[in-house]
Gaussian input, Z-matrix of N, CA and C with variables (Angstrom, degrees):
# hf/3-21g

backbone

0 1
 N
 C     1     B1
 C     2     B2     1     A1
 N     3     B3     2     A2     1     D1
 C     4     B4     3     A3     2     D2
 C     5     B5     4     A4     3     D3
 N     6     B6     5     A5     4     D4
 C     7     B7     6     A6     5     D5
 C     8     B8     7     A7     6     D6
 N     9     B9     8     A8     7     D7
 C    10    B10     9     A9     8     D8
 C    11    B11    10    A10     9     D9
 N    12    B12    11    A11    10    D10
 C    13    B13    12    A12    11    D11
 C    14    B14    13    A13    12    D12
 N    15    B15    14    A14    13    D13
 C    16    B16    15    A15    14    D14
 C    17    B17    16    A16    15    D15
 N    18    B18    17    A17    16    D16
 C    19    B19    18    A18    17    D17
 C    20    B20    19    A19    18    D18
 N    21    B21    20    A20    19    D19
 C    22    B22    21    A21    20    D20
 C    23    B23    22    A22    21    D21
 N    24    B24    23    A23    22    D22
 C    25    B25    24    A24    23    D23
 C    26    B26    25    A25    24    D24
 N    27    B27    26    A26    25    D25
 C    28    B28    27    A27    26    D26
 C    29    B29    28    A28    27    D27
 N    30    B30    29    A29    28    D28
 C    31    B31    30    A30    29    D29
 C    32    B32    31    A31    30    D30
 N    33    B33    32    A32    31    D31
 C    34    B34    33    A33    32    D32
 C    35    B35    34    A34    33    D33
 N    36    B36    35    A35    34    D34
 C    37    B37    36    A36    35    D35
 C    38    B38    37    A37    36    D36
 N    39    B39    38    A38    37    D37
 C    40    B40    39    A39    38    D38
 C    41    B41    40    A40    39    D39
 N    42    B42    41    A41    40    D40
 C    43    B43    42    A42    41    D41
 C    44    B44    43    A43    42    D42
 N    45    B45    44    A44    43    D43
 C    46    B46    45    A45    44    D44
 C    47    B47    46    A46    45    D45
 N    48    B48    47    A47    46    D46
 C    49    B49    48    A48    47    D47
 C    50    B50    49    A49    48    D48
 N    51    B51    50    A50    49    D49
 C    52    B52    51    A51    50    D50
 C    53    B53    52    A52    51    D51
 N    54    B54    53    A53    52    D52
 C    55    B55    54    A54    53    D53
 C    56    B56    55    A55    54    D54
 N    57    B57    56    A56    55    D55
 C    58    B58    57    A57    56    D56
 C    59    B59    58    A58    57    D57
 N    60    B60    59    A59    58    D58
 C    61    B61    60    A60    59    D59
 C    62    B62    61    A61    60    D60
 N    63    B63    62    A62    61    D61
 C    64    B64    63    A63    62    D62
 C    65    B65    64    A64    63    D63
 N    66    B66    65    A65    64    D64
 C    67    B67    66    A66    65    D65
 C    68    B68    67    A67    66    D66
 N    69    B69    68    A68    67    D67
 C    70    B70    69    A69    68    D68
 C    71    B71    70    A70    69    D69
 N    72    B72    71    A71    70    D70
 C    73    B73    72    A72    71    D71
 C    74    B74    73    A73    72    D72
 N    75    B75    74    A74    73    D73
 C    76    B76    75    A75    74    D74
 C    77    B77    76    A76    75    D75
 N    78    B78    77    A77    76    D76
 C    79    B79    78    A78    77    D77
 C    80    B80    79    A79    78    D78
 N    81    B81    80    A80    79    D79
 C    82    B82    81    A81    80    D80
 C    83    B83    82    A82    81    D81
 N    84    B84    83    A83    82    D82
 C    85    B85    84    A84    83    D83
 C    86    B86    85    A85    84    D84
 N    87    B87    86    A86    85    D85
 C    88    B88    87    A87    86    D86
 C    89    B89    88    A88    87    D87
 N    90    B90    89    A89    88    D88
 C    91    B91    90    A90    89    D89
 C    92    B92    91    A91    90    D90
 N    93    B93    92    A92    91    D91
 C    94    B94    93    A93    92    D92
 C    95    B95    94    A94    93    D93
 N    96    B96    95    A95    94    D94
 C    97    B97    96    A96    95    D95
 C    98    B98    97    A97    96    D96
 N    99    B99    98    A98    97    D97
 C   100   B100    99    A99    98    D98
 C   101   B101   100   A100    99    D99
 N   102   B102   101   A101   100   D100
 C   103   B103   102   A102   101   D101
 C   104   B104   103   A103   102   D102
 N   105   B105   104   A104   103   D103
 C   106   B106   105   A105   104   D104
 C   107   B107   106   A106   105   D105
 N   108   B108   107   A107   106   D106
 C   109   B109   108   A108   107   D107
 C   110   B110   109   A109   108   D108
 N   111   B111   110   A110   109   D109
 C   112   B112   111   A111   110   D110
 C   113   B113   112   A112   111   D111
 N   114   B114   113   A113   112   D112
 C   115   B115   114   A114   113   D113
 C   116   B116   115   A115   114   D114
 N   117   B117   116   A116   115   D115
 C   118   B118   117   A117   116   D116
 C   119   B119   118   A118   117   D117
 N   120   B120   119   A119   118   D118
 C   121   B121   120   A120   119   D119
 C   122   B122   121   A121   120   D120
 N   123   B123   122   A122   121   D121
 C   124   B124   123   A123   122   D122
 C   125   B125   124   A124   123   D123
 N   126   B126   125   A125   124   D124
 C   127   B127   126   A126   125   D125
 C   128   B128   127   A127   126   D126
 N   129   B129   128   A128   127   D127
 C   130   B130   129   A129   128   D128
 C   131   B131   130   A130   129   D129
 N   132   B132   131   A131   130   D130
 C   133   B133   132   A132   131   D131
 C   134   B134   133   A133   132   D132
 N   135   B135   134   A134   133   D133
 C   136   B136   135   A135   134   D134
 C   137   B137   136   A136   135   D135
 N   138   B138   137   A137   136   D136
 C   139   B139   138   A138   137   D137
 C   140   B140   139   A139   138   D138
 N   141   B141   140   A140   139   D139
 C   142   B142   141   A141   140   D140
 C   143   B143   142   A142   141   D141
 N   144   B144   143   A143   142   D142
 C   145   B145   144   A144   143   D143
 C   146   B146   145   A145   144   D144
 N   147   B147   146   A146   145   D145
 C   148   B148   147   A147   146   D146
 C   149   B149   148   A148   147   D147
 N   150   B150   149   A149   148   D148
 C   151   B151   150   A150   149   D149
 C   152   B152   151   A151   150   D150
 N   153   B153   152   A152   151   D151
 C   154   B154   153   A153   152   D152
 C   155   B155   154   A154   153   D153
 N   156   B156   155   A155   154   D154
 C   157   B157   156   A156   155   D155
 C   158   B158   157   A157   156   D156
 N   159   B159   158   A158   157   D157
 C   160   B160   159   A159   158   D158
 C   161   B161   160   A160   159   D159
 N   162   B162   161   A161   160   D160
 C   163   B163   162   A162   161   D161
 C   164   B164   163   A163   162   D162
 N   165   B165   164   A164   163   D163
 C   166   B166   165   A165   164   D164
 C   167   B167   166   A166   165   D165
 N   168   B168   167   A167   166   D166
 C   169   B169   168   A168   167   D167
 C   170   B170   169   A169   168   D168
 N   171   B171   170   A170   169   D169
 C   172   B172   171   A171   170   D170
 C   173   B173   172   A172   171   D171
 N   174   B174   173   A173   172   D172
 C   175   B175   174   A174   173   D173
 C   176   B176   175   A175   174   D174
 N   177   B177   176   A176   175   D175
 C   178   B178   177   A177   176   D176
 C   179   B179   178   A178   177   D177
 N   180   B180   179   A179   178   D178
 C   181   B181   180   A180   179   D179
 C   182   B182   181   A181   180   D180
 N   183   B183   182   A182   181   D181
 C   184   B184   183   A183   182   D182
 C   185   B185   184   A184   183   D183
 N   186   B186   185   A185   184   D184
 C   187   B187   186   A186   185   D185
 C   188   B188   187   A187   186   D186
 N   189   B189   188   A188   187   D187
 C   190   B190   189   A189   188   D188
 C   191   B191   190   A190   189   D189
 N   192   B192   191   A191   190   D190
 C   193   B193   192   A192   191   D191
 C   194   B194   193   A193   192   D192
 N   195   B195   194   A194   193   D193
 C   196   B196   195   A195   194   D194
 C   197   B197   196   A196   195   D195
 N   198   B198   197   A197   196   D196
 C   199   B199   198   A198   197   D197
 C   200   B200   199   A199   198   D198
 N   201   B201   200   A200   199   D199
 C   202   B202   201   A201   200   D200
 C   203   B203   202   A202   201   D201
 N   204   B204   203   A203   202   D202
 C   205   B205   204   A204   203   D203
 C   206   B206   205   A205   204   D204
 N   207   B207   206   A206   205   D205
 C   208   B208   207   A207   206   D206
 C   209   B209   208   A208   207   D207
 N   210   B210   209   A209   208   D208
 C   211   B211   210   A210   209   D209
 C   212   B212   211   A211   210   D210
 N   213   B213   212   A212   211   D211
 C   214   B214   213   A213   212   D212
 C   215   B215   214   A214   213   D213
 N   216   B216   215   A215   214   D214
 C   217   B217   216   A216   215   D215
 C   218   B218   217   A217   216   D216
 N   219   B219   218   A218   217   D217
 C   220   B220   219   A219   218   D218
 C   221   B221   220   A220   219   D219
 N   222   B222   221   A221   220   D220
 C   223   B223   222   A222   221   D221
 C   224   B224   223   A223   222   D222
 N   225   B225   224   A224   223   D223
 C   226   B226   225   A225   224   D224
 C   227   B227   226   A226   225   D225
 N   228   B228   227   A227   226   D226
 C   229   B229   228   A228   227   D227
 C   230   B230   229   A229   228   D228

   B1=1.4752
   B2=1.5135
   B3=1.3799
   B4=1.4542
   B5=1.5331
   B6=1.3144
   B7=1.4641
   B8=1.5303
   B9=1.3446
   B10=1.4716
   B11=1.5135
   B12=1.3479
   B13=1.4627
   B14=1.5241
   B15=1.3169
   B16=1.4531
   B17=1.5181
   B18=1.3449
   B19=1.4312
   B20=1.5163
   B21=1.2985
   B22=1.5095
   B23=1.5187
   B24=1.3604
   B25=1.4583
   B26=1.5439
   B27=1.3403
   B28=1.4521
   B29=1.5198
   B30=1.3078
   B31=1.4829
   B32=1.5388
   B33=1.3014
   B34=1.4685
   B35=1.4926
   B36=1.3392
   B37=1.4498
   B38=1.4754
   B39=1.3516
   B40=1.4443
   B41=1.5611
   B42=1.2936
   B43=1.4832
   B44=1.5303
   B45=1.3368
   B46=1.4579
   B47=1.5425
   B48=1.2693
   B49=1.4893
   B50=1.5145
   B51=1.3571
   B52=1.4168
   B53=1.5029
   B54=1.2936
   B55=1.4795
   B56=1.5348
   B57=1.3069
   B58=1.4708
   B59=1.5123
   B60=1.3393
   B61=1.4612
   B62=1.5353
   B63=1.3402
   B64=1.4018
   B65=1.5369
   B66=1.3642
   B67=1.4598
   B68=1.5466
   B69=1.3094
   B70=1.4284
   B71=1.5002
   B72=1.3596
   B73=1.4741
   B74=1.5373
   B75=1.2986
   B76=1.4426
   B77=1.5361
   B78=1.3234
   B79=1.4778
   B80=1.5372
   B81=1.3807
   B82=1.4268
   B83=1.5633
   B84=1.3329
   B85=1.4446
   B86=1.5501
   B87=1.3718
   B88=1.4453
   B89=1.5334
   B90=1.2816
   B91=1.4589
   B92=1.4818
   B93=1.3097
   B94=1.4495
   B95=1.5100
   B96=1.3066
   B97=1.4668
   B98=1.5232
   B99=1.3634
   B100=1.4611
   B101=1.5394
   B102=1.3413
   B103=1.4445
   B104=1.5583
   B105=1.2993
   B106=1.4827
   B107=1.5258
   B108=1.3092
   B109=1.4788
   B110=1.5278
   B111=1.3561
   B112=1.4426
   B113=1.5509
   B114=1.3343
   B115=1.4548
   B116=1.5387
   B117=1.3251
   B118=1.4630
   B119=1.5578
   B120=1.3481
   B121=1.4546
   B122=1.5333
   B123=1.3211
   B124=1.4717
   B125=1.5150
   B126=1.3078
   B127=1.4697
   B128=1.5369
   B129=1.2799
   B130=1.4709
   B131=1.5326
   B132=1.3144
   B133=1.4689
   B134=1.5324
   B135=1.3447
   B136=1.4662
   B137=1.5309
   B138=1.3297
   B139=1.4663
   B140=1.4911
   B141=1.3171
   B142=1.4399
   B143=1.5338
   B144=1.2913
   B145=1.4559
   B146=1.5188
   B147=1.3704
   B148=1.4486
   B149=1.5154
   B150=1.2811
   B151=1.4857
   B152=1.5203
   B153=1.3138
   B154=1.4888
   B155=1.5248
   B156=1.3123
   B157=1.4664
   B158=1.5262
   B159=1.3060
   B160=1.4777
   B161=1.5031
   B162=1.3017
   B163=1.4547
   B164=1.5277
   B165=1.3030
   B166=1.4787
   B167=1.5178
   B168=1.2873
   B169=1.4581
   B170=1.5473
   B171=1.3059
   B172=1.4700
   B173=1.5177
   B174=1.3612
   B175=1.4828
   B176=1.5244
   B177=1.3304
   B178=1.4722
   B179=1.5339
   B180=1.3242
   B181=1.4590
   B182=1.5229
   B183=1.2909
   B184=1.4887
   B185=1.5294
   B186=1.2825
   B187=1.4266
   B188=1.4855
   B189=1.3524
   B190=1.4482
   B191=1.5075
   B192=1.3492
   B193=1.4729
   B194=1.5632
   B195=1.3258
   B196=1.4560
   B197=1.5176
   B198=1.3092
   B199=1.4429
   B200=1.5173
   B201=1.3527
   B202=1.4410
   B203=1.5495
   B204=1.3362
   B205=1.4718
   B206=1.5190
   B207=1.3266
   B208=1.4626
   B209=1.5363
   B210=1.3148
   B211=1.4577
   B212=1.5218
   B213=1.3184
   B214=1.4555
   B215=1.5130
   B216=1.3214
   B217=1.4968
   B218=1.5033
   B219=1.3412
   B220=1.4535
   B221=1.5324
   B222=1.2886
   B223=1.4960
   B224=1.5518
   B225=1.3269
   B226=1.4375
   B227=1.5160
   B228=1.2764
   B229=1.4555
   B230=1.4933
   A1=107.06
   A2=118.94
   A3=121.76
   A4=111.77
   A5=115.64
   A6=119.93
   A7=106.90
   A8=112.80
   A9=120.11
   A10=107.78
   A11=114.78
   A12=122.39
   A13=104.43
   A14=115.74
   A15=120.68
   A16=108.52
   A17=116.87
   A18=121.71
   A19=112.62
   A20=119.30
   A21=121.62
   A22=109.45
   A23=116.65
   A24=118.17
   A25=112.26
   A26=117.83
   A27=122.02
   A28=114.49
   A29=117.39
   A30=118.36
   A31=110.84
   A32=115.62
   A33=121.82
   A34=106.24
   A35=117.92
   A36=124.02
   A37=111.16
   A38=113.97
   A39=118.32
   A40=109.21
   A41=113.12
   A42=118.66
   A43=109.74
   A44=115.26
   A45=121.36
   A46=105.32
   A47=117.59
   A48=123.88
   A49=113.32
   A50=115.57
   A51=121.09
   A52=114.55
   A53=118.30
   A54=122.26
   A55=109.77
   A56=118.30
   A57=122.18
   A58=108.14
   A59=117.25
   A60=118.89
   A61=114.15
   A62=118.16
   A63=121.96
   A64=113.46
   A65=115.95
   A66=118.69
   A67=114.16
   A68=117.18
   A69=121.57
   A70=116.99
   A71=115.68
   A72=121.11
   A73=108.63
   A74=115.48
   A75=121.32
   A76=113.11
   A77=116.39
   A78=121.87
   A79=106.68
   A80=115.44
   A81=119.90
   A82=109.64
   A83=114.74
   A84=121.92
   A85=107.22
   A86=117.66
   A87=117.34
   A88=110.07
   A89=120.47
   A90=122.24
   A91=113.94
   A92=119.58
   A93=122.59
   A94=114.77
   A95=118.88
   A96=124.96
   A97=109.81
   A98=117.34
   A99=121.39
   A100=111.78
   A101=117.99
   A102=119.73
   A103=112.08
   A104=115.25
   A105=118.50
   A106=109.92
   A107=117.58
   A108=121.49
   A109=109.63
   A110=116.91
   A111=121.09
   A112=110.92
   A113=115.57
   A114=120.05
   A115=111.65
   A116=115.84
   A117=121.75
   A118=109.20
   A119=117.35
   A120=120.06
   A121=111.86
   A122=116.12
   A123=119.84
   A124=110.09
   A125=118.64
   A126=120.06
   A127=109.97
   A128=119.87
   A129=122.38
   A130=109.89
   A131=120.16
   A132=121.61
   A133=110.43
   A134=117.96
   A135=119.60
   A136=111.06
   A137=115.75
   A138=119.71
   A139=114.22
   A140=120.96
   A141=123.08
   A142=112.80
   A143=119.82
   A144=120.49
   A145=109.80
   A146=116.17
   A147=118.17
   A148=112.09
   A149=116.20
   A150=122.22
   A151=107.95
   A152=114.15
   A153=119.02
   A154=108.93
   A155=117.34
   A156=119.17
   A157=111.31
   A158=115.04
   A159=119.11
   A160=109.14
   A161=117.74
   A162=122.19
   A163=107.69
   A164=116.38
   A165=116.89
   A166=112.63
   A167=115.10
   A168=120.69
   A169=109.71
   A170=118.70
   A171=119.03
   A172=113.76
   A173=116.71
   A174=119.45
   A175=109.68
   A176=118.68
   A177=120.91
   A178=110.41
   A179=119.00
   A180=123.19
   A181=110.74
   A182=117.06
   A183=123.68
   A184=108.22
   A185=120.24
   A186=123.73
   A187=110.61
   A188=118.35
   A189=121.34
   A190=113.51
   A191=115.70
   A192=119.26
   A193=110.88
   A194=116.59
   A195=119.52
   A196=111.71
   A197=117.67
   A198=121.29
   A199=111.05
   A200=117.45
   A201=121.23
   A202=111.60
   A203=115.74
   A204=117.61
   A205=111.18
   A206=117.17
   A207=120.73
   A208=111.57
   A209=116.71
   A210=121.21
   A211=109.19
   A212=118.23
   A213=119.63
   A214=111.45
   A215=116.57
   A216=118.83
   A217=110.08
   A218=118.22
   A219=122.05
   A220=110.81
   A221=117.02
   A222=119.60
   A223=109.29
   A224=119.22
   A225=121.38
   A226=117.02
   A227=118.28
   A228=121.26
   A229=111.30
   D1=133.24
   D2=-177.32
   D3=-70.46
   D4=155.75
   D5=178.42
   D6=-78.83
   D7=152.87
   D8=-178.99
   D9=-124.95
   D10=161.52
   D11=174.00
   D12=-119.02
   D13=126.45
   D14=176.08
   D15=-89.35
   D16=121.75
   D17=-179.59
   D18=-78.54
   D19=-8.04
   D20=178.16
   D21=-85.87
   D22=-47.80
   D23=-173.80
   D24=-114.38
   D25=-13.38
   D26=175.63
   D27=85.74
   D28=6.84
   D29=-179.51
   D30=-76.19
   D31=150.91
   D32=176.95
   D33=-119.87
   D34=133.93
   D35=179.88
   D36=172.31
   D37=-165.88
   D38=178.44
   D39=-90.27
   D40=146.82
   D41=-175.91
   D42=-79.72
   D43=152.64
   D44=176.69
   D45=-114.75
   D46=107.23
   D47=-179.68
   D48=48.74
   D49=43.50
   D50=175.02
   D51=79.77
   D52=11.90
   D53=-179.34
   D54=-130.69
   D55=158.39
   D56=176.73
   D57=-66.06
   D58=132.72
   D59=176.93
   D60=-70.65
   D61=-19.19
   D62=-177.63
   D63=-86.71
   D64=-47.10
   D65=-176.19
   D66=-119.16
   D67=-9.36
   D68=179.16
   D69=80.52
   D70=7.67
   D71=-178.60
   D72=-74.27
   D73=153.14
   D74=176.41
   D75=-104.66
   D76=9.14
   D77=177.50
   D78=-86.84
   D79=88.81
   D80=-172.44
   D81=-124.11
   D82=151.30
   D83=175.45
   D84=-130.90
   D85=146.40
   D86=171.26
   D87=-59.21
   D88=134.21
   D89=-175.28
   D90=-64.46
   D91=-24.88
   D92=179.47
   D93=-92.32
   D94=2.65
   D95=-178.97
   D96=-75.11
   D97=146.91
   D98=177.02
   D99=-58.49
   D100=-36.29
   D101=179.59
   D102=-66.07
   D103=-31.89
   D104=176.82
   D105=-70.47
   D106=-36.73
   D107=177.75
   D108=-64.28
   D109=-43.57
   D110=178.58
   D111=-63.53
   D112=-40.14
   D113=177.52
   D114=-59.18
   D115=-45.27
   D116=-177.80
   D117=-66.54
   D118=-43.16
   D119=179.89
   D120=-63.82
   D121=-40.00
   D122=178.49
   D123=-66.96
   D124=-39.63
   D125=179.70
   D126=-68.65
   D127=-37.26
   D128=177.97
   D129=-70.30
   D130=-35.63
   D131=176.24
   D132=-64.74
   D133=-40.11
   D134=179.73
   D135=-66.69
   D136=-37.01
   D137=-177.26
   D138=-77.91
   D139=-20.92
   D140=-174.52
   D141=-99.66
   D142=9.31
   D143=177.56
   D144=-69.01
   D145=137.11
   D146=179.18
   D147=-68.14
   D148=145.49
   D149=179.05
   D150=-69.40
   D151=140.34
   D152=175.41
   D153=-83.55
   D154=139.95
   D155=179.05
   D156=-63.42
   D157=148.44
   D158=179.15
   D159=-75.57
   D160=149.23
   D161=177.42
   D162=-73.12
   D163=147.03
   D164=177.84
   D165=-69.13
   D166=148.40
   D167=-177.47
   D168=-71.63
   D169=159.68
   D170=177.99
   D171=-61.01
   D172=-32.41
   D173=178.02
   D174=-69.20
   D175=-38.72
   D176=178.01
   D177=-64.07
   D178=-41.26
   D179=178.08
   D180=-62.63
   D181=-44.03
   D182=-178.95
   D183=-65.34
   D184=-41.09
   D185=-179.65
   D186=-67.32
   D187=-40.65
   D188=175.82
   D189=-62.40
   D190=-38.76
   D191=178.99
   D192=-67.15
   D193=-41.29
   D194=177.96
   D195=-64.57
   D196=-43.27
   D197=179.05
   D198=-65.66
   D199=-38.23
   D200=179.10
   D201=-65.79
   D202=-40.56
   D203=177.25
   D204=-66.11
   D205=-40.50
   D206=-179.69
   D207=-64.12
   D208=-43.57
   D209=179.39
   D210=-69.06
   D211=-35.30
   D212=176.90
   D213=-62.50
   D214=-44.38
   D215=178.16
   D216=-65.66
   D217=-39.98
   D218=-176.06
   D219=-64.96
   D220=-39.86
   D221=-174.64
   D222=-101.75
   D223=6.07
   D224=172.31
   D225=72.71
   D226=34.30
   D227=-179.93
   D228=-102.17

C-alpha cells in the first residue's frame, strides 16, 4: 500500500481504511505526488520564519529617554 500525506495533521504513513491513522482525516495525498511535495515545502517555509523582535514596553522607552537626557547633560551634548 502506498504512503500517504495527511493535509490536516501532516503525518506521513500508510492509510487505515482510507483515513489518516493519526487524526482520522480523509484529506490525504499520495506522499510521492508533486502536490504533496509543495504542501511540505510550504509548511516548512511557514515554520522556519524568523521571529520578529518584540516592541519595547512604554516603561522601557521612558527609562531610555530619562537616561539619554541625563547622559546628555553629564557629557554636555
